[in-house]
N, C-alpha and C positions, 0 to 999 in steps of 0.2 A: 202574064205571062203563062205559057200554053206548053203542058211536054211533050217533048218529045217523045218518039216511039221507046227510043234507046231511054229515057224516063221516068215515063209511062213501067215499062221491063220491074227498074228499081222504085219502085213506089216506095217498097217501107225502108227505103235507103234515108227519105225525106228527113225524122228528124238526125241523124249523122248531116245532112247535108246543110240542116240549116246551122249546128252547130259549125260548124268548118266556114258557112259564109260568115256567121257574126265575125266566126274571127278573126276571115280576114276581113273586116270591114274596119273593124278595131283598128285592126295594125296599119290600116293608113288612114285614122281618126277619122269615122267613119263610124256609122249605127244605121241596125235593125233596128226600128220600133217595132214593127209587128209583122206579121208572117199570115197571110189567111189561104185557107183551101177556099176557094169558088165555086158556084153554078152556074151557070152561065159559057155566055161566048168568052169568061178570058177563067182556066183553073187552078190560079192562085193568083196572089199581090198581096205585096212589105209593102211596108212605111220605112222609108228609109232614109239619113239627114246624113252627109255630107259635108267637108269640108269646105270643097268647089266645085262648083256643074263637070266638072273634067275629074278629082275624083271620083265619081261618083258616077259620072258614065265608061271610064276604064274600069273599075268594077264590073259594072253589069256588058261587059263581053267579058271580060272575064272568066261570071259564071255562065254565061251564058256560051264559054264557047271550051266548057263543058260537055256541054252535049247534049244535059235531059233537060234546060228547057229552051222555047224563045221569048226573046222578052218582048214589050213593046214600053216605053219611057216615056213617063209625063211631069212636066216641070209642075210645079205647085207654088204657091206663092200665100202666106201664113197669113193671115190675117192683121195680123201688123204690117205686113207688108203693103195693104193694097191702100193702103191714104197715099203712101209712098206717088204710088203706080197711076192713084189718080190722080194726084197736083202736076204730071205731065203728061193731061190729058188740056189737047190744044181749045 
């Protein structure tokens, strides 16, 4: 994530915004596992788990739509999923 100008002006509200986001995620069957402020290309990184990709994407859009952040979404595969992926190699 990267903070927008609006988001950085309200940076002290991050703890409250995180609490609200966690409640929203849980209401949709998703979970925020962790949130990190970061140095470098991105301002923050969050590890989320959703029941399906559509739910995850809709939550990312809803959070970004508040105007505080711009998101970059990456689909990650767990270590347990790797054998199934490799089994499908030609």
